[in-house]
Backbone bond lengths (Angstrom), bond angles and torsions (degrees), N, CA, C in turn:
res aa  C-N    CA-C-N  psi(-1)  N-CA   C-N-CA  omega(-1)  CA-C   N-CA-C  phi
1 X - - - 1.445 - - 1.490 111.85 -
2 X 1.327 116.16 147.96 1.476 119.27 177.14 1.489 111.62 -76.20
3 X 1.337 116.16 166.03 1.472 121.14 178.61 1.500 109.98 -58.21
4 X 1.337 117.73 -41.66 1.481 120.60 -178.31 1.528 110.05 -63.68
5 X 1.338 118.22 -40.83 1.460 121.40 178.95 1.519 110.76 -63.63
6 X 1.342 116.23 -43.43 1.470 119.55 177.50 1.511 112.15 -59.55
7 X 1.349 116.81 -43.35 1.458 120.94 179.95 1.555 110.55 -61.63
8 X 1.318 116.86 -40.84 1.481 122.17 178.08 1.544 108.68 -56.11
9 X 1.291 115.77 -50.59 1.468 119.28 -175.56 1.535 112.95 -75.12
10 X 1.303 117.45 -33.45 1.473 119.17 -179.51 1.525 110.70 -68.32
11 X 1.306 117.63 -24.99 1.492 119.73 178.00 1.532 112.19 -82.93
12 X 1.325 118.21 -10.05 1.446 122.65 -173.77 1.531 110.36 -71.93
13 X 1.335 114.44 145.19 1.481 122.52 171.56 1.501 107.38 -103.52
14 X 1.342 117.99 125.87 1.453 121.46 -172.81 1.544 112.09 -103.92
15 X 1.336 114.41 176.31 1.473 118.43 175.76 1.513 112.33 -65.54
16 X 1.313 119.90 -18.35 1.438 121.08 176.96 1.533 111.22 -60.71
17 X 1.320 117.54 -26.41 1.448 123.42 179.37 1.518 114.00 -95.67
18 X 1.353 119.67 4.49 1.438 121.57 -177.04 1.537 111.21 -56.36
19 X 1.321 115.28 139.71 1.458 123.20 174.50 1.529 109.00 -82.54
20 X 1.354 118.75 163.57 1.489 119.55 176.30 1.517 111.43 -54.28
21 X 1.290 118.28 -37.33 1.475 120.45 -179.73 1.544 110.73 -65.74
22 X 1.309 117.20 -41.06 1.467 121.22 178.51 1.553 111.29 -66.11
23 X 1.315 115.64 -37.69 1.475 118.40 177.49 1.513 109.52 -64.44
24 X 1.304 117.10 -41.73 1.454 120.39 -178.25 1.539 112.03 -67.18
25 X 1.335 115.89 -29.44 1.478 119.53 -179.93 1.517 113.94 -85.41
26 X 1.327 116.88 -10.75 1.468 119.42 -175.84 1.493 111.84 -66.49
27 X 1.373 118.10 127.62 1.462 119.22 175.80 1.497 115.39 -65.42
28 X 1.341 117.94 -17.50 1.441 122.08 -179.63 1.532 111.87 -78.30
29 X 1.362 116.74 -22.29 1.459 119.31 -167.04 1.559 112.21 -122.42
30 X 1.339 115.18 32.94 1.462 117.58 -174.97 1.516 113.12 -72.17
31 X 1.346 119.95 -12.86 1.440 122.16 177.87 1.535 110.92 -110.38
32 X 1.298 116.88 14.15 1.455 122.19 -173.33 1.499 114.04 -67.10
33 X 1.335 116.83 132.61 1.480 121.99 165.49 1.536 106.00 -96.30
34 X 1.282 115.49 102.19 1.484 120.82 -168.25 1.514 111.73 -61.50
35 X 1.361 114.88 145.23 1.456 120.48 175.13 1.511 110.65 -78.08
36 X 1.346 117.07 144.43 1.441 121.87 177.61 1.529 111.14 -80.39
37 X 1.318 115.96 -28.33 1.471 120.44 178.21 1.521 109.85 -156.07
38 X 1.358 114.23 178.95 1.506 120.39 -176.44 1.512 112.39 -101.98
39 X 1.347 117.84 13.80 1.428 120.49 -171.17 1.541 114.64 -62.62
40 X 1.326 116.02 -29.32 1.473 119.48 -177.80 1.530 112.05 -83.58
41 X 1.334 117.74 -9.73 1.467 118.70 -175.42 1.543 114.61 -57.61
42 X 1.333 118.98 -47.19 1.477 118.74 -178.53 1.529 111.42 -56.51
43 X 1.335 118.35 -42.57 1.468 120.42 -178.49 1.531 110.49 -68.67
44 X 1.327 117.69 -39.04 1.457 120.97 177.87 1.532 108.90 -59.60
45 X 1.327 116.77 -49.41 1.461 121.49 -175.97 1.550 109.09 -62.41
46 X 1.333 115.77 -40.58 1.464 118.95 179.81 1.536 111.19 -62.84
47 X 1.337 115.91 -45.09 1.459 120.96 -176.95 1.514 112.41 -68.55
48 X 1.337 116.09 -44.53 1.480 118.93 179.61 1.505 111.71 -67.56
49 X 1.342 116.54 -35.21 1.477 121.01 174.83 1.492 112.22 -61.31
50 X 1.345 116.81 -44.35 1.494 121.76 177.31 1.507 111.43 -62.67
51 X 1.342 116.83 -40.03 1.431 121.90 179.20 1.509 111.07 -65.42
52 X 1.338 118.44 -42.17 1.433 122.44 178.55 1.527 110.45 -63.82
53 X 1.304 118.41 -42.66 1.482 121.60 179.11 1.515 109.70 -62.48
54 X 1.321 117.68 -39.45 1.456 122.04 -178.13 1.514 110.23 -66.76
55 X 1.337 117.16 -40.32 1.473 119.87 -177.73 1.561 108.16 -70.41
56 X 1.294 118.94 -38.36 1.466 119.51 177.71 1.531 109.29 -60.62
57 X 1.312 118.05 -44.01 1.446 121.93 -179.80 1.527 112.81 -60.94
58 X 1.338 117.00 -34.12 1.432 122.72 -177.50 1.536 112.52 -88.30
59 X 1.306 118.31 -10.22 1.449 121.35 -173.00 1.535 112.33 -68.20
60 X 1.321 115.66 144.61 1.457 122.52 177.37 1.521 108.09 -124.91
61 X 1.343 116.40 167.93 1.505 119.67 176.10 1.539 107.14 -63.83
62 X 1.320 114.42 127.30 1.458 119.81 -175.97 1.550 108.72 -124.04
63 X 1.328 114.87 142.58 1.465 121.79 171.24 1.530 108.89 -124.30
64 X 1.325 117.82 150.93 1.431 121.20 177.08 1.543 110.04 -158.23
65 X 1.321 114.83 166.19 1.470 120.58 174.56 1.517 108.79 -80.72
66 X 1.322 116.99 136.01 1.444 121.08 175.08 1.513 109.42 -125.46
67 X 1.323 115.73 128.08 1.433 120.94 171.53 1.521 110.30 -113.54
68 X 1.298 116.24 125.29 1.474 122.22 -178.79 1.473 109.86 -109.35
69 X 1.318 116.62 120.95 1.463 123.92 175.19 1.501 106.36 -104.89
70 X 1.324 118.42 110.69 1.469 122.05 -176.97 1.513 110.37 -113.04
71 X 1.269 116.73 130.98 1.466 123.25 177.32 1.506 109.92 -133.64
72 X 1.314 115.98 145.57 1.473 118.59 -177.63 1.515 108.00 -150.63
73 X 1.369 110.99 159.95 1.480 119.29 -177.82 1.502 107.22 -149.44
74 X 1.284 116.76 147.30 1.475 122.14 -179.22 1.530 109.11 -105.34
75 X 1.325 115.15 127.79 1.455 120.17 171.47 1.509 117.73 92.25
76 X 1.347 117.34 -22.51 1.461 119.98 -179.82 1.481 110.28 -146.18
77 X 1.344 119.62 149.20 1.480 120.86 -176.90 1.520 111.43 -63.51
78 X 1.331 114.62 158.25 1.476 121.76 171.67 1.523 105.78 -80.46
79 X 1.309 116.59 107.84 1.455 119.67 -176.11 1.475 114.15 -97.74
80 X 1.348 118.42 -20.85 1.436 121.79 -179.21 1.517 109.49 -78.02
81 X 1.330 115.65 145.36 1.481 121.42 174.72 1.501 112.71 -110.39
82 X 1.346 116.64 20.04 1.477 118.11 169.99 1.502 107.45 -71.35
83 X 1.328 116.85 169.66 1.461 118.14 -167.69 1.530 113.44 -62.62
84 X 1.303 118.66 -38.40 1.462 120.33 -179.31 1.516 111.31 -126.70
85 X 1.298 116.31 158.12 1.439 124.12 -173.38 1.505 112.56 -108.18
86 X 1.382 116.85 -165.11 1.442 121.29 -174.45 1.528 114.85 -66.65
87 X 1.335 116.70 -36.23 1.477 120.25 175.40 1.515 103.64 -122.45
88 X 1.325 117.59 127.04 1.434 118.92 -167.68 1.515 111.46 -146.59
89 X 1.339 114.92 152.58 1.461 123.09 171.76 1.507 109.62 -150.20
90 X 1.338 114.69 153.48 1.447 121.55 -178.42 1.521 108.83 -129.25
91 X 1.350 116.37 135.84 1.431 122.05 -179.21 1.501 110.57 -131.50
92 X 1.322 115.48 147.52 1.477 121.87 175.68 1.516 107.08 -122.36
93 X 1.332 116.56 122.46 1.462 123.98 -179.24 1.500 111.31 -125.46
94 X 1.322 115.85 161.45 1.455 122.41 161.35 1.538 105.83 -94.99
95 X 1.318 117.64 121.47 1.440 123.58 -175.04 1.510 108.83 -105.94
96 X 1.330 116.79 125.37 1.464 120.24 -174.15 1.528 109.48 -119.35
97 X 1.331 115.69 135.86 1.480 123.53 -175.50 1.533 106.94 -123.32
98 X 1.349 114.07 118.56 1.472 118.67 179.75 1.519 108.89 -120.42
99 X 1.348 118.93 124.64 1.447 119.37 176.26 1.512 113.60 -66.25
100 X 1.349 116.93 141.39 1.458 122.10 -179.19 1.547 109.15 -87.85
101 X 1.321 116.76 168.58 1.479 118.61 178.82 1.524 111.10 -63.24
102 X 1.308 116.79 155.31 1.474 121.56 178.86 1.502 110.77 -55.94
103 X 1.320 117.41 136.90 1.429 122.58 177.14 1.504 115.01 96.19
104 X 1.345 117.23 -10.78 1.441 120.36 176.74 1.540 108.07 -79.26
105 X 1.342 118.46 125.21 1.463 119.81 -175.69 1.530 113.34 -65.30
106 X 1.319 118.37 -23.61 1.452 118.80 -176.79 1.531 111.73 -79.73
107 X 1.307 117.92 -27.65 1.479 125.53 171.57 1.532 114.52 74.79
108 X 1.344 119.13 -37.52 1.430 120.89 -178.13 1.511 112.42 -134.60
109 X 1.334 116.72 148.47 1.453 121.44 165.70 1.528 106.38 -106.34
110 X 1.318 117.47 129.76 1.444 121.06 -179.30 1.535 109.47 -127.37
111 X 1.298 115.16 133.13 1.484 117.98 -179.53 1.515 111.20 -150.59
112 X 1.299 116.03 170.78 1.471 122.48 -170.95 1.529 108.24 -123.94
113 X 1.390 111.37 147.85 1.438 119.42 167.76 1.538 106.97 -132.27
114 X 1.334 117.89 179.48 1.439 117.24 171.66 1.547 107.28 -74.70
115 X 1.331 118.65 170.65 1.460 120.34 -173.49 1.554 114.41 -57.74
116 X 1.346 116.93 -20.83 1.450 120.92 178.06 1.527 114.39 -91.03
117 X 1.328 115.36 -0.82 1.448 118.92 179.00 1.536 113.79 93.04
118 X 1.328 118.06 8.29 1.462 120.51 178.29 1.519 111.69 -83.60
119 X 1.351 118.75 144.44 1.460 119.11 179.55 1.537 111.37 -63.24
120 X 1.330 114.22 150.77 1.452 121.06 178.95 1.506 111.17 -132.77
121 X 1.285 115.64 152.53 1.457 122.67 177.45 1.533 107.66 -104.25
122 X 1.327 117.46 100.10 1.457 119.94 -177.18 1.504 113.55 -65.44
123 X 1.356 117.53 -23.04 1.466 120.17 -179.73 1.513 110.71 -66.99
124 X 1.310 117.77 -18.31 1.478 119.61 179.34 1.529 114.12 -91.21
125 X 1.305 114.93 -0.52 1.489 119.36 175.84 1.569 107.45 -84.30
126 X 1.332 113.61 80.79 1.472 119.56 -167.94 1.540 113.20 -66.66
127 X 1.349 119.73 -22.99 1.470 121.02 178.84 1.507 111.94 -90.45
128 X 1.327 119.26 1.94 1.423 122.30 174.94 1.534 108.00 -99.17
129 X 1.332 116.45 99.93 1.476 120.89 -170.87 1.512 112.98 -67.12
130 X 1.343 116.92 -31.34 1.459 120.45 -176.83 1.519 107.69 -151.08
131 X 1.320 117.49 133.26 1.445 120.70 176.11 1.541 108.12 -111.23
132 X 1.292 115.49 134.27 1.475 121.79 -179.02 1.513 109.35 -121.84
133 X 1.335 116.60 147.63 1.455 119.39 -174.00 1.517 111.21 -157.36
134 X 1.378 116.13 -176.75 1.477 123.73 175.38 1.565 112.18 67.49
135 X 1.321 116.64 60.69 1.472 120.07 -178.82 1.523 113.37 -105.25
136 X 1.313 117.54 -20.46 1.476 118.86 -175.86 1.523 110.91 -56.52
137 X 1.304 118.13 -42.16 1.499 122.30 -177.74 1.498 112.17 -100.43
138 X 1.331 118.80 31.22 1.492 119.77 176.22 1.508 112.96 -61.26
139 X 1.338 117.01 -18.73 1.449 121.46 177.38 1.510 111.20 -88.47
140 X 1.335 118.00 11.55 1.519 121.01 -178.43 1.498 112.35 -55.79
141 X 1.328 118.28 -29.01 1.476 122.50 -178.09 1.529 109.72 -60.18
142 X 1.328 117.57 -26.46 1.477 120.37 -176.93 1.530 113.02 -96.86
143 X 1.322 117.32 -2.22 1.461 118.35 174.31 1.504 110.04 -64.01
144 X 1.319 115.91 141.06 1.495 119.40 -171.49 1.561 113.34 -52.74
145 X 1.303 116.23 -39.73 1.471 119.41 -179.04 1.510 113.44 -73.52
146 X 1.331 118.49 -15.87 1.479 121.93 -179.14 1.467 114.91 -101.84
147 X 1.342 118.58 -11.45 1.473 120.08 -173.13 1.534 112.64 -62.62
148 X 1.330 116.97 -28.33 1.451 120.49 179.17 1.544 111.60 -60.96
149 X 1.343 116.71 -19.53 1.499 120.48 -176.46 1.538 113.66 -83.62
150 X 1.312 117.01 -5.05 1.447 119.73 -175.25 1.540 111.88 -133.56
151 X 1.323 115.95 160.31 1.460 122.42 170.27 1.566 105.48 -101.77
152 X 1.307 115.88 144.28 1.446 120.21 -176.45 1.529 111.84 -124.77
153 X 1.323 114.19 156.67 1.491 119.21 177.10 1.500 106.86 -147.78
154 X 1.338 115.60 134.44 1.479 121.57 176.61 1.522 106.87 -92.57
155 X 1.364 114.16 123.41 1.472 119.57 -177.72 1.520 113.39 -98.14
156 X 1.332 117.95 -29.95 1.460 120.07 -178.72 1.496 111.64 144.57
157 X 1.345 118.02 -148.64 1.447 121.66 -173.66 1.545 108.23 -126.84
158 X 1.332 114.80 147.59 1.463 123.53 169.87 1.500 109.30 -142.46
159 X 1.314 116.53 152.35 1.422 122.26 173.74 1.531 108.39 -93.47
160 X 1.353 115.71 128.97 1.450 120.79 -177.64 1.523 107.99 -136.65
161 X 1.332 118.36 122.26 1.454 123.82 -178.29 1.541 110.69 49.91
162 X 1.330 115.29 44.99 1.459 124.26 178.23 1.537 112.67 64.77
163 X 1.312 117.54 20.18 1.467 122.70 174.37 1.529 109.16 -116.61
164 X 1.318 116.07 131.06 1.426 119.61 175.01 1.514 108.49 -79.77
165 X 1.337 114.34 126.16 1.436 119.37 -171.09 1.528 112.56 -124.22
166 X 1.309 117.22 145.16 1.462 122.43 165.29 1.494 106.11 -77.74
167 X 1.359 115.86 139.97 1.450 119.80 176.06 1.542 108.08 -110.85
168 X 1.333 116.27 116.29 1.449 121.82 -173.75 1.539 106.31 -122.83
169 X 1.332 116.06 130.69 1.449 121.44 174.78 1.511 111.50 -100.66
170 X 1.282 115.01 155.71 1.485 120.54 -179.18 1.522 109.50 -146.45
171 X 1.322 114.66 152.51 1.466 120.75 173.60 1.529 107.90 -141.02
172 X 1.306 117.41 126.99 1.471 119.92 179.45 1.522 112.14 -65.03
173 X 1.334 116.23 143.91 1.449 122.90 -178.21 1.525 107.32 -94.94
174 X 1.349 119.32 115.48 1.478 119.56 -169.26 1.513 115.64 -58.93
175 X 1.347 117.58 -40.46 1.472 118.19 -169.91 1.548 114.81 -71.51
176 X 1.342 115.98 -19.66 1.453 118.21 -174.04 1.524 113.88 -121.99
177 X 1.346 118.14 -2.89 1.468 121.86 -175.95 1.523 110.73 -70.91
178 X 1.326 115.93 130.34 1.475 119.31 170.15 1.524 110.40 -119.13
179 X 1.319 117.07 -8.23 1.470 120.93 -179.30 1.536 109.16 -97.16
180 X 1.334 117.10 73.57 1.439 120.65 -177.07 1.510 109.56 -119.67
181 X 1.330 114.93 159.57 1.476 120.32 176.06 1.512 107.75 -101.11
182 X 1.346 116.15 174.84 1.447 121.57 177.79 1.501 109.49 -125.20
183 X 1.317 115.53 149.58 1.474 121.57 173.58 1.526 104.30 -116.60
184 X 1.326 116.50 128.81 1.458 120.48 -176.90 1.540 108.43 -126.17
185 X 1.311 115.63 134.25 1.470 121.42 176.46 1.519 106.20 -143.98
186 X 1.313 115.62 112.10 1.475 120.20 -177.63 1.537 109.77 64.14
187 X 1.321 114.70 -122.73 1.466 118.99 177.68 1.530 113.04 -101.06
188 X 1.317 116.37 14.63 1.451 120.87 179.49 1.516 109.65 -109.25
189 X 1.323 116.12 141.49 1.447 121.68 176.34 1.525 109.69 -143.12
190 X 1.347 114.88 157.11 1.454 118.32 -178.89 1.520 108.65 -149.00
191 X 1.326 116.20 148.25 1.479 121.08 173.64 1.512 106.88 -81.03
192 X 1.318 115.54 129.92 1.465 122.88 -176.45 1.506 110.21 -110.00
193 X 1.362 116.12 121.61 1.462 120.66 172.56 1.511 108.01 -105.60
194 X 1.303 118.40 151.05 1.466 122.54 -172.61 1.522 110.96 -133.34
195 X 1.310 112.07 166.74 1.460 122.18 169.51 1.537 106.26 -132.10
196 X 1.291 118.87 167.89 1.454 117.89 179.77 1.490 114.63 175.64
197 X 1.325 114.57 -169.47 1.465 123.17 -176.84 1.529 108.80 -132.22
198 X 1.311 115.40 140.96 1.455 121.31 175.28 1.501 109.61 -123.63
199 X 1.348 115.70 138.49 1.454 122.82 175.89 1.550 105.24 -104.05
200 X 1.359 117.13 113.92 1.432 123.45 -170.41 1.535 108.09 -111.87
201 X 1.335 116.99 121.62 1.446 121.53 -179.13 1.525 110.30 -59.87
202 X 1.333 115.93 127.51 1.487 119.29 -173.50 1.521 112.92 -72.50
203 X 1.333 117.85 -17.27 1.474 118.99 179.31 1.535 110.67 -93.28
204 X 1.333 116.04 -49.15 1.498 118.92 -174.40 1.510 114.54 -94.46
205 X 1.344 116.28 -17.19 1.457 122.18 -174.42 1.523 114.37 61.36
206 X 1.345 116.37 23.22 1.441 122.04 167.92 1.541 108.42 -82.05
207 X 1.316 117.68 148.08 1.453 122.27 173.75 1.508 109.64 -81.58
208 X 1.319 117.56 117.47 1.449 123.58 -176.41 1.532 111.52 -85.71
209 X 1.361 114.98 -33.10 1.464 118.60 -178.54 1.536 107.03 -156.21
210 X 1.334 113.58 146.82 1.482 116.97 175.96 1.561 106.34 -139.21
211 X 1.313 113.47 136.45 1.484 121.74 173.39 1.506 108.81 -117.84
212 X 1.323 116.52 129.68 1.455 119.52 177.04 1.531 109.47 -129.01
213 X 1.334 113.64 152.65 1.451 121.27 173.83 1.518 109.15 -148.75
214 X 1.317 116.70 169.79 1.460 119.96 -174.74 1.544 112.20 -61.63
215 X 1.330 114.64 139.63 1.463 119.30 172.51 1.529 109.38 -65.68
216 X 1.317 115.89 -32.71 1.461 120.78 176.88 1.556 107.11 -156.25
217 X 1.344 119.49 142.57 1.475 119.66 174.39 1.527 110.77 -59.44
218 X 1.316 117.05 147.38 1.425 121.67 178.58 1.567 108.69 -106.14
219 X 1.324 114.02 74.28 1.451 119.56 -178.15 1.517 111.54 -62.13
220 X 1.351 115.74 -24.54 1.469 120.01 -175.84 1.496 111.90 -65.53
221 X 1.352 118.13 -27.56 1.438 123.36 178.43 1.526 112.18 -112.73
222 X 1.305 117.10 2.22 1.443 121.10 178.64 1.535 115.37 85.92
223 X 1.338 117.08 13.39 1.476 121.43 178.54 1.485 108.73 -93.79
224 X 1.361 115.89 104.29 1.450 119.96 179.38 1.533 114.04 -82.90
225 X 1.337 115.56 -36.00 1.469 118.47 -177.90 1.518 110.21 -158.89
226 X 1.358 113.97 151.97 1.444 121.52 171.27 1.519 107.48 -151.89
227 X 1.300 114.67 111.62 1.451 121.36 -176.39 1.512 110.53 -118.00
228 X 1.363 117.86 129.13 1.438 123.08 -175.90 1.514 110.71 -127.30
229 X 1.346 116.01 131.40 1.416 123.62 173.42 1.492 112.13 -117.25
230 X 1.352 118.13 121.56 1.433 120.52 -179.07 1.536 109.01 -119.62
231 X 1.321 117.19 123.45 1.454 122.52 176.90 1.515 110.47 -104.66
232 X 1.339 115.62 121.22 1.476 122.16 -178.65 1.533 109.44 -100.84
233 X 1.349 113.43 145.23 1.470 120.03 177.52 1.532 108.86 -136.68
234 X 1.370 116.01 144.81 1.483 117.35 172.92 1.521 109.17 -65.01
235 X 1.351 113.60 129.36 1.479 119.70 -172.83 1.520 109.49 -137.29
236 X 1.295 116.98 136.65 1.486 120.33 173.63 1.513 107.44 -111.01
237 X 1.346 116.01 96.66 1.464 120.24 179.34 1.541 112.41 -64.18
238 X 1.329 116.88 146.44 1.459 119.62 177.47 1.529 111.20 -59.49
239 X 1.344 116.37 131.92 1.423 120.90 -179.97 1.499 116.57 86.84
240 X 1.354 117.09 0.74 1.468 123.14 -177.56 1.550 107.33 -114.91
241 X 1.318 116.42 138.24 1.452 120.26 -173.79 1.545 113.25 -83.22
242 X 1.345 118.15 -25.47 1.457 121.42 -174.50 1.512 112.59 -115.39
243 X 1.319 113.71 150.67 1.479 120.01 175.74 1.488 111.73 -70.72
244 X 1.355 116.05 135.23 1.469 121.50 177.00 1.553 108.35 -120.85
245 X 1.330 115.72 144.46 1.443 119.41 175.18 1.562 107.93 -88.50
246 X 1.311 115.23 113.63 1.477 120.40 -172.65 1.520 110.33 -127.35
247 X 1.350 116.79 151.39 1.483 118.22 176.94 1.493 111.25 -73.39
248 X 1.358 115.75 132.48 1.457 120.90 177.04 1.540 110.74 -108.90
249 X 1.324 115.82 -24.68 1.473 119.12 176.09 1.545 109.37 -146.85
250 X 1.284 113.84 134.31 1.493 120.09 -179.58 1.543 107.67 -134.48
251 X 1.317 116.06 137.05 1.434 120.91 175.27 1.529 110.38 -123.50
252 X 1.315 117.98 129.13 1.453 122.26 178.51 1.507 110.47 -124.48
253 X 1.308 116.66 124.25 1.461 124.43 178.24 1.531 109.31 -111.52
254 X 1.325 117.58 125.02 1.420 121.85 -178.10 1.544 110.93 -130.84
255 X 1.327 114.25 134.59 1.468 118.45 171.86 1.544 105.67 -118.17
256 X 1.347 114.59 109.31 1.446 123.71 -178.24 1.522 110.82 -123.52
257 X 1.328 119.13 118.05 1.439 121.38 -174.44 1.501 108.24 61.68
258 X 1.338 117.01 -125.78 1.462 118.91 176.19 1.534 111.85 -107.01
259 X 1.346 117.26 20.27 1.447 121.50 -178.78 1.531 110.33 -109.35
260 X 1.318 117.64 132.79 1.440 124.87 175.18 1.528 108.35 -109.01
261 X 1.317 116.68 128.31 1.470 123.63 -178.00 1.486 109.89 -125.28
262 X 1.316 116.39 138.13 1.479 121.11 168.09 1.545 109.14 -128.25
263 X 1.316 115.82 118.87 1.464 120.20 174.60 1.533 108.94 -108.47
264 X 1.281 116.48 130.00 1.477 124.01 176.56 1.540 106.46 -113.03
265 X 1.329 117.04 119.91 1.466 122.03 -179.96 1.544 107.34 -109.48
266 X 1.336 115.51 132.39 1.445 120.07 176.93 1.522 108.26 -127.29
267 X 1.347 114.42 132.61 1.466 120.64 -174.42 1.493 110.65 -119.18
268 X 1.366 117.20 141.87 1.428 123.28 -178.79 1.534 109.85 -156.21
269 X 1.317 115.62 171.67 1.464 119.88 176.46 1.501 114.58 62.30
270 X 1.318 117.45 41.47 1.473 121.48 179.86 1.531 110.98 -63.88
271 X 1.335 114.46 136.09 1.472 118.08 179.08 1.566 108.74 -156.89
272 X 1.327 114.51 161.83 1.415 120.79 176.69 1.528 109.03 -63.85
273 X 1.340 116.23 132.52 1.446 121.20 178.65 1.512 109.92 -98.71
274 X 1.339 113.45 120.72 1.475 118.29 -179.71 1.506 109.60 -127.57
275 X 1.359 115.68 147.68 1.449 120.33 176.36 1.552 108.69 -117.03
276 X 1.256 115.48 152.27 1.478 120.16 -178.72 1.542 107.01 -130.13
277 X 1.335 116.04 138.37 1.448 121.49 178.41 1.538 106.35 -109.96
278 X 1.320 114.82 135.46 1.460 121.49 177.75 1.510 109.34 -121.72
279 X 1.317 118.36 124.59 1.448 123.27 -179.88 1.569 108.01 -95.34
280 X 1.293 117.01 122.74 1.461 120.25 -179.14 1.527 107.70 -115.74
281 X 1.300 116.41 151.15 1.455 123.76 -178.81 1.541 109.60 -112.50
C-alpha cells in the first residue's frame, strides 16, 4: 500500500472501538446477547484458528455452479429487496476453487469458466457492471497465521440458523496486513482493508456467517462503501469424503462514484474438480 493509503486507514475508527450505544444501534447485532467481558476471546480465537487450519488441510479442488444476479442503479441506492432491480443481468458460470500452498495468506484461488469449462473474458460482459469474487476464504482473517494482522473484539452471542454462535468483530491493522483485497475500476486499483463480524458456531467453531465492510471509505478513488455478506453451510461435495463449510449465498453491495451495485451469488452442485490430460500423436 502507498503512504496515502496507509494514512487513510490509520485515521479510521473501527468497530473495535464501538461504544455500548453504537453496539445497540448496529443493524448487524439486533439480537445480540452482549458479553460481560472479553475473557473468552483468546480461547475462541485459538479454537476457530485451529478449525480453519484443519479445514484448509482437508480441502480439495472443488467445482460448483454459480449464478450471479447483478443489479445496479445510478444516483440513488437500491432500496428494494425483491430479487432483481431496475437494471439487471444474470450469469451462469462454473466456479472453481483451488487451495493454495501452505503459508499463502489468501488460501484459495477462485476463478470462473463458462458452464462447459471453457475460458471466458469477463471484461467483455458489458452488462455486468461489477464482478465480485474470492468468497471461499472470507474467514481467512481468523486463520491462526493471519490473526496477528487484525484486532479482535468479542461482542457476545446470537442464535443463527438454530446454532448458538459467538459474535466476534475484527478490524485489519494497516501497517502489518498482507491479506488484503483489491478494487479495480478501469486503470485504477486500490488495496482494500476491511472490518467485520463473524458468527462462530459454539460447538464446531466453524464460521457460519461473516459480514465485512470497508475499514475506511476510499474517497480518493470514488469508493464510498463495499459491504459483503457470506453465508457458509456444511456441504459434502460429490467425490469428496469429508464435509466442507462452503459459501452457498453471497451478497455484495457497492457504492462507487454515483453507481450503486448489488451482486447476489448463489452456489450449488458442489463436486470434486478433476482435470485429465490426453496425449495425442
